[in-house]
N, C-alpha and C positions, 0 to 999 in steps of 0.2 A: 504494500500500500504506500502511495506517495504521501509525503508530508503536506499539510494544508498550507496554502499560500497565505501570506499576511493579510491581504484584503478580505479573503473568505473567513479567516479566523476572527478578524475584527468584527465582521458582520454577524457571525454566529454569537460572539460574545455580547454584542449590542442587543441582539434579539433576546438573549437570556437575562441580562442585567437591567435593561431599560425599564421593564415593567416594575421592578423593585424600586428603582430610583423615583418613579413617578406615582408610586402607590399612595392611596388615600385610605385612611382608617375611618370607619363609621361606628359611632356609639349611639345607642338609643336611650332616651330618658323619659320618665313619666312626668306628670304634671308638677311634681314637687322636686324635679331635677334629680331623682334617684335613678341610677343606672339600671337598665333592664336588658334582658337578653335579646328580645325581638321587637319588631315594629308594632305588633298587635296592640299593645297597651300604651304605646308611645305618644307623647305630646310634642316632643322635640327630638332632634337628632343632631349629632356633632360630626363634622368632618375635620380631619386633622391630617396635615401633610408636612413632611420635612422640607425646609427651605434653608438657604444659606443664613438667613437671619434667625432661624429657630424653627419652632413649630407653628405654622399658620393654622389657626383654628377658626371655624365658623360654626356657630350654633344656629340651627335652622328651625323654623316652624315646620310642621308636617307638609305644608303647602310647598316647601322648598325655599321659600324666601328667608333671608337672613334675620336672625334675632340678635346676634352679636358677632363681630369679627375682630380679630386681633392676633398678635404673635406672642407665643410663650417661649421662654428660654429653655424650658425643660419639656419632656414628653409626658409629664404627669397629667395634665398641665396645671402648674400652680404659680409659676413665676412669670408675671406679665411684664412685657417690655414694649415700648413704643405706643403707637396710636391704637385705641380700641373704639369701636362704634357699636351702639345699640339701636335697634329698630323696633317700631311697632309692627304688628302683624300685617297691617296694610302697606308696609314698606317705607313709612316715613321715618327718617333719622331723628332720634330723640335725645341722644347723648353721645358726645365724643370727648375723649380725654386721652392723656398721654401718661404712660407709666415709666418711671425711672427707678431701678432697683426695687421693683414690685410695689412701688408706692405711687399713688395718683398725684400728679402735679396739678397745681392750680387751686382755685377756690371750690368749696363745697357748694353744690347746687341744691336748693330746696324747692319743692313744688307740690302740686296736687295731682293725684292720679285717680281717675274714676274707672272702676273695673266692673264689668258685667260677667256673670257666670251662671251655670246651672249646677244644681246638686241633685244627683240621682237618688232613688229610694235607698240604695245601699250606701249612701254617703260619699260617693265619688264626685269630685268637682270636674265638670266638663265645660267645654265651650268658653273657656276663659279668654276675655278680650279686653284690652285697654281701649276705652272709648274716648277718653279725654286726658290729656296730659298738658299741664301748663306750669310755668315757673313763677 
């Protein structure tokens, strides 16, 4: 058998390692942000991908729209760094801040939030939606 030529070897290596480099992890969460194993009872899901800056994380509503975006220094993820953004279910940006050494920079923002939700007969909270948010 003849040895593989460098371009062919490179192509085969790329096909094997590229999916791992661009892989994205998905975690499912219930209404109280408790991690759960499947989508069936989920209210949110998180996508996490490795980047040069750290771990790019987006928390999503089940509709697929973002609830929060940001970068973590660790894969736990616990150590926030850089800009983070939070969104309402309708897609409107409601808060942006910057983290340095896992501490939010800038002033505290206080406001009022009006929330609408349903409670089922067995006590589960469903259809939670922020209907008004103001500073």
